[in-house]
Structures are given as structure tokens and as C-alpha cells.
C-alpha positions as a printed Julia matrix, in Angstrom:
73×3 Matrix{Float64}:
   0.0    0.0     0.0
   1.29   3.46   -0.9
   2.08   6.08    1.68
  -0.17   9.12    1.4
   1.33  12.44    0.4
   1.22  15.01    3.21
  -1.71  16.92    1.71
  -3.59  13.65    1.17
  -3.02  12.61    4.78
  -4.43  15.95    5.95
  -7.63  15.26    4.0
  -7.83  11.72    5.41
  -7.34  13.03    8.95
  -9.95  15.72    8.43
 -12.4   13.12    7.13
 -11.86  10.88   10.15
 -12.35  13.77   12.58
 -15.45  14.98   10.78
 -16.98  11.48   10.79
 -16.39  11.27   14.54
 -17.97  14.69   15.1
 -20.94  13.74   12.93
 -21.42  10.59   14.99
 -21.33  12.62   18.22
 -23.8   15.18   16.88
 -26.16  12.45   15.67
 -26.01  10.78   19.07
 -26.77  14.1    20.78
 -29.69  14.75   18.44
 -31.2   11.36   19.33
 -31.23  12.29   23.02
 -33.68  14.1    25.21
 -31.51  17.2    25.62
 -31.87  17.99   21.91
 -35.66  17.84   22.24
 -35.52  20.39   25.04
 -33.61  22.97   22.99
 -35.44  25.91   21.46
 -36.7   25.13   17.95
 -34.24  27.6    16.4
 -31.31  25.72   17.96
 -32.75  22.38   16.81
 -33.12  23.75   13.29
 -29.57  25.03   13.23
 -28.19  21.7    14.44
 -30.22  19.85   11.81
 -28.77  22.18    9.16
 -25.28  21.67   10.59
 -25.72  17.9    10.38
 -26.7   18.13    6.72
 -23.72  20.32    5.89
 -21.39  17.97    7.72
 -22.77  15.07    5.67
 -22.19  17.0     2.44
 -18.66  17.87    3.54
 -17.98  14.19    4.32
 -19.15  13.28    0.82
 -16.71  15.8    -0.67
 -13.81  14.53    1.42
 -14.66  10.9     0.56
 -14.62  11.81   -3.13
 -11.24  13.48   -2.75
  -9.82  10.42   -0.96
 -11.2    8.17   -3.71
  -9.52  10.38   -6.31
  -6.2   10.05   -4.48
  -6.55   6.29   -4.78
  -7.66   6.29   -8.41
  -4.94   8.74   -9.49
  -2.37   6.52   -7.81
  -3.67   3.52   -9.73
  -3.54   5.46  -12.99
   0.14   6.4   -12.51
């Protein structure tokens, strides 16, 4: 297996951290504390979750491109 270039490793690390944060936010949103928040806060957290999911998709695509460009070389 190839060693990632420094900029590729940064993207991989960022993806891993973001996935962990998404998991934590999802867990929080499934709890009773989330239900007790004002509706505006709930709405903002729901929006944040969606943006985090989109960001994860972008990072996953970038990581896949690292792999495919390595295979092409």
C-alpha cells in the first residue's frame, strides 16, 4: 500500500475527525436534551448535520480520487 502524500493525509485526517464529530452530533440529536432545545437551535443543528454530511461526501470523493490517481500512474 502506498504512503499518502502530506496533503492527502491531511484530508484523510480531516475526514476521520469529521466522521467522529458527525457521529457525536447524531447521538446528541437522538437524546432528550436535543428535544428540550429551542426550535431555532434544533433547526440550526439539523442544518449543521446536513452540511457535515455533504462535507464528508466531498472529502470521501477526494480520498477516492487520491486512490484512483495513484492507480492510474
